[in-house]
Phi, psi and omega in degrees: 000321180296321181295323180295314181297320179299320180294322180294315181296320178298321179295320179298316180298318179296319179297322178296318180294317180298318179299319180297316180297316180298317180297319180297316180292323179297329179292335182265330186209090182288163178289156183292148178247123183263021186251018181282124180260123183252134175271126183246123178240142181232123174254127184095197184256115180168180180216162179246130175243136184240138176206165177287137181298319186269352178217089187293352179280348180265108180254150178235101187293150176261117183237121179054040175080012180224153176213142177261124181231156178286148178283155175056030181236132179293117182256129176271129180253125176246115178264113185255108178292149172288175182299130178076011182246166174217152180287125178267315180204153178221128182226148174226137183055031177080007183242131180297137181256153173236153181301147353285144187277100177226154180200154173232147183241153171232153181300331183280354180298134177287326184244107179245070183228153168230127183230127178238138177239123177248151177222156180294144172284152180248142180228151184269149174243118182235149175196160177238153181290122180279167173264145179088006179175186180237152180231131178226147175234127182233153177235107183056039177088351181261137182295143178248119180286149177299136181094354180294140175260132182229162180294148172305138178091355177296134180266120183246150178248132181247130179229130177239121183243117181285149173286171178303135178079011181230160178226152178293129179263300179222150174216118183230153172233109184065031179086352180263127179300138175225161179269147177299131183091354180277169180246157170218155183260127183284117179229001179194170173303125189232132174255125177260129183224141178225144174227146181237155178233146179286140174290149181251143181228151182271146177243119181231151176196158178247154177286121181281170174264153178066025178172182180234155177230127179231147177234127180233153177232107183063032180088351180261137181299146177245119180285148177299137182094355180291142174259131181231161180293149173303138179090357178296135180266121182250158172238123181251124183235125176249120183244117181285153172284169179303135179084003180233159175228158179290130178264303179219148172220120186232154172236107184064029180091353180261127181299139174226166180268140177294133179085354180276151178290149179224129182264125182283122179227013178176173175302136188221145176239121176264141180217141179228146176224143181239158178222166181297141187275060171280337172220153185232150177283147173240115183264131178275132179304137181290328182232155178278154175300155183293330188245022179182185180237134183238129177228136178258127181248144173222124184057037176080001181243139179290140174272122183253354180211160178302145182212179176238129183232153179291152175298134182098356178297146182263122177248158171234129174258118180249123184238133175241107179294151174292166179307129178079007181241158174220149182288135178256306179220156172226126181236147174235122183053034179087353180268127179285121178248355175212138178223139182303327184266006181282154178298339183280359185301308184298322181291335183284340184278135166225098189065232178270358183265134176253125180247123182236120179281156179206135177259127183291123178245335181204179179302133177268104184250341179212138176227129182223139178233140176241149185228166173214167178297133182286145177291138181283142174224148177285138179231133180278135178250129177246120181256149181282161173262118185263151178296140181295139174083359181261329182169178182230153175234126177234130178245120180250132173272100184291330180291317182264358177056054177207163179268133178287131184295149178294152180089259181232126178229185182227135173230181178239156177302139181089345179296142175266128183244145176241124182253123180241115177250121183233110179283151173283168180302131180089002180236161178222161177281124182254341179202146176201129178204145178226130174258152177088013176242161187261010176248152176287153181290142179281163174287150179290142182284175177296157181307132178088348183267153180278167179227134174234129185224132180238134181205162178255148178286131181299150180291338180251013183294132176274321175206172182227122183239134179248131175240132180204152177206159178238159175214153180289152175212154178254134178304139181232024179285173178291140177296138176081002178249130179297136179305149185310127176301153185257358178171168174221126192227161173266186184299332182275000182084005177274151178301132183298140178253150178277184185295342179263004178087009179267137181286141177287126177268111187300327182292336182260350183244355186226158174203181177301125174082004181206156170207136182237123180247100183264110179100021177289144184270149176290171179058041181236152170239125180218168187234123173270114185278123176271337180172178176212186185285356173263329181219111185240078188297155182258135176253134175273117180289172189295339180256011177098348175289166185234149177217142179276168180300318181294329178287321178296325182278357180268109185288354173277342179258320181230138171254154181242148171235149187232126176250113185256141178221168175099161182290350178252013185296333181291346179280348178278108180283314182196155170225122184225161177274139176224125184237149177052046180256138175257117181271133177054229181259024182295145178272354181247156175253137186239170177248128191222161158255121179269122182247126178243123179255144177282167176283157179214135176262009183285146173264003179259154177281138180241141177254132177226131175240142178226118174266111182262120180251121175267121183235128181297134180284319186221164174277128181235150177221126178296333179296335179266009180089010179282171184280345182202179177238104175194170181255152175302130180096346174302143186214167173210152185238154173227120178269121179251119177248126182232128169259108189259126182206143172286157180289132180267129176244109184264150176080189183250177176059065179233150172252133186236135177288140175296139181090348181290138175276093182229156167231146188259136177242087189289161174285126179296145176050044181209162179278125182241138181228128178230138180234131179261135173059205179274073182058038179280329177200156179216146178231128180230131180197158174262114186290144178284173178292132181056050183293139179280153172287156179211147181289139188217049177274127177253120176255133177248018181290137180290142177266112184299318183296315180294320179299316184287326184278321186248320188282310186298320182300333180248013178055048183266149169264126184242142174232136191249141176225099184246107174275102190300129178088352180047066186287156173272136180270125183280064185253154178286338173219174182300136183282158172269116175251123179245124172271114186286165178295119186273355181248161176269149183296335181266010175295155179297326181231123177227113179295163173277121188305322182290348179262003183275160178244148181235133181234148175250139183254127178272183186294341179266001180087009179277145183257142175232132179286115180242023183305319184292344179276351183248151174231137182267139175205152177262342190224347186287333183244188187299322180226159175292143177156196182260127187243141174223168175253130184202160171251350182234130177271121185249206176246127187231154177228131172258129182234143177273000181220144178293132181265148176269105185276349183263330187279134172268131184249147171253128180270120179272109177254149179281110183296337183265359182288149179271344180287152176288170180304314182297329183280343180272345177250166188269114176223121177215091186301332186279328182239353182097345178088161179088145182243339183270163179266111184280161173295146186237133173256123186284136172246122181271119180280125181292141180288152176288175183300317178237123189235150171268196185295332183251011177090005178266141180305132182251021179294157183302146180301138175087004181244149178281143176289148178294138182245121182290138177283340178235085183294145176287149180240135181256123181284146183287331187279316189248341184076004180282154178281124178272103183261133181301132184294127180291157179284130181264124180295153180285114181233137178289117182275139173293149180298131181267151176281104178283144177294140179293143183261004180293133172286157185300322182292329177295320179297314180298320179299319179297321179295318179297315179300315181296321178294318179298319179297319179296318181294319179296318179298323179294319179295319178300319180298316180297322180295319183292330183255013176051044180275000000 
């Protein structure tokens, strides 16, 4: 019995020690808990598979977005994309994962989630334009450009349309035949190809009698019954036998000319018939020789059409060589009937006309003339002596670039001469004639006006004589009306052009007291010429006194008042007198009214009238040595009527000069593309139904204030894009606006486009950084540059350096400098200004939702990009995607094994107490039993 009790006590002691050890070990490493429930979310098409990293045979299925996994165990996550999808991101416990994808969870984790995002893969669609037809690829009715990248699964329609005379041969998508108008689903990079073949037609003909009929293709004979491609060009030749002439030659019953080309467009039968040559055809050449004029005469009358004449008929060939040319040979049916070196040459000449006789012996089917440069000969020029004070005559030899001397001079045959007759005030040209030139004399101009005449010296001229005279005339215009203006010019001295690019003809738009400019453009400065130092017309003032154009334009003699009317009168900025001004490179000084028009963004035509009244400041008398004879207050008026309109550009695919006053009239329900300048900016959009016209002037002029306030303090180069008036684009979706590269590749300094910053300027001149709204590409859009989507064209600045938009700067100018303010600051509209390379801070442009190879949106033209209701947010510190934490469903969690909180010394103490208790009980037992 004692042994049994001793054994029991020993077991109790051992159990206490074992418990202590177990408790101590449990405090450091608790057993695994298999009850952690993880929420699994999948965005897009794909699935998540979970297994133990160290034991791949243990899988944890995902059911209804949840999976139970063991705690403190490495879990392998496999993200399996659906067909045509790819994994975009994978996160666990709110943290982005990188391969290999593993994670472990604990029950105490606050975030027990796994989130996977899948997106469609993109594939390119490429094709080339075939010959013999057209090929198109569309996505939901919208055209798809070759090279476009689209989402997997996009359904595309392929259409192949043959040209006339062609048929579709093959049409494939990714090498698989498809039918025209059919659809295919994009699942890989796909090349669409189409080929067309020409339809073939037969050529037949029979051998005629009394002649031959031949058909050739590229000089090679074509046998009757041969099949050839549609569009083949054939030559059909009918040759009569001796004593016969061609009667008829037909193609499918339609008469054709022998030897003329014929284009095959269907099965065809050629037929020829010949007849006895009692009369023969005479064919008139279809075109004139390059260096002269040829006319065939019969019975003294010119032949203007092909005809039939009896054998033996007498013809005359009359040839007039062009200026500086002479006839070398003349052939009929290959026979030379005139030669430059023949004895008949001199007899054939009558002035500049060469007459060559010919007797008809057979059908006249070809006539050819050859020419060469005429030999130069000296010709004496005799000029008239004009009465002093009446006018001047100047003869310029344009060929030799010199003035012909007065009296008697020398020129050469073929030289071009310019004759300038200029009457003095109060005189007119009464006679003008020149002998020995090959142009007809001009009509005499109106009284007081000059005359300019240009002609070449005849090749057979013996001498050249000029006759001219002047005579006095009295002005006969209406009293009080300014004499008819003599021209209207721009700053360069060129005749002013209307909005369609046509020059204003002063004779058709002006008269005494009026001038009408129909279609003048806004934002223009032009000059209405009242006269010049060659022609100074006289105006009869309202009381009968007279004043010249130069006197009216002198503001010290006459002041002007302006009465403006019409809905466009506000566009007239100013009208002023300008005297003795030389415009552009003109050699004369003129008297003008300078008209300055304001800019207008209107697409409507505006009418503006201005009655300009010239009123004498003082009473003058020439007898007293004054410049004129009139009374103070004497006046004359000029009515100026202007129809002011911007240039209209209709349809799509146009190039517009920067600075041009234009408004665009896009094609409704169609894709429209406009490019400004040399790829300075481009606008692409799908116009809405019944799209409105809109003003589209692009100014690239540098803004001095912005440059000084923002650019100069950071030594930035700035380039400006100002769409005047900030027009709305009438597009069905936001338009693509591309700001083109403003520098040339061979410039000394060219920034890296991706390092540039873009700012938008509001109506108050404040700048906003809009760099993130633009994406740079060289090939995705119409021109290389920075592209954004917008409905309003604003004012933009491209900078090679980040600008400080918050800091106010003071510009320190040298008060003692002689340069103007603009010259002390850096302004260079063409390059942005500045010569040094500034430090650059890189700005990374975020990619659009759907991107092509260069980061530009590749969505179909005319459609709005999809806009996410929950945009992703990028953290500044890590660059990781901050995804909103998904909602975890309420699930009853199994009780977890919490770690024991007993400290190790407490466990040991408990073991000691238990051992002591056991030992004490054992001693008591021995005492009781006297052991």
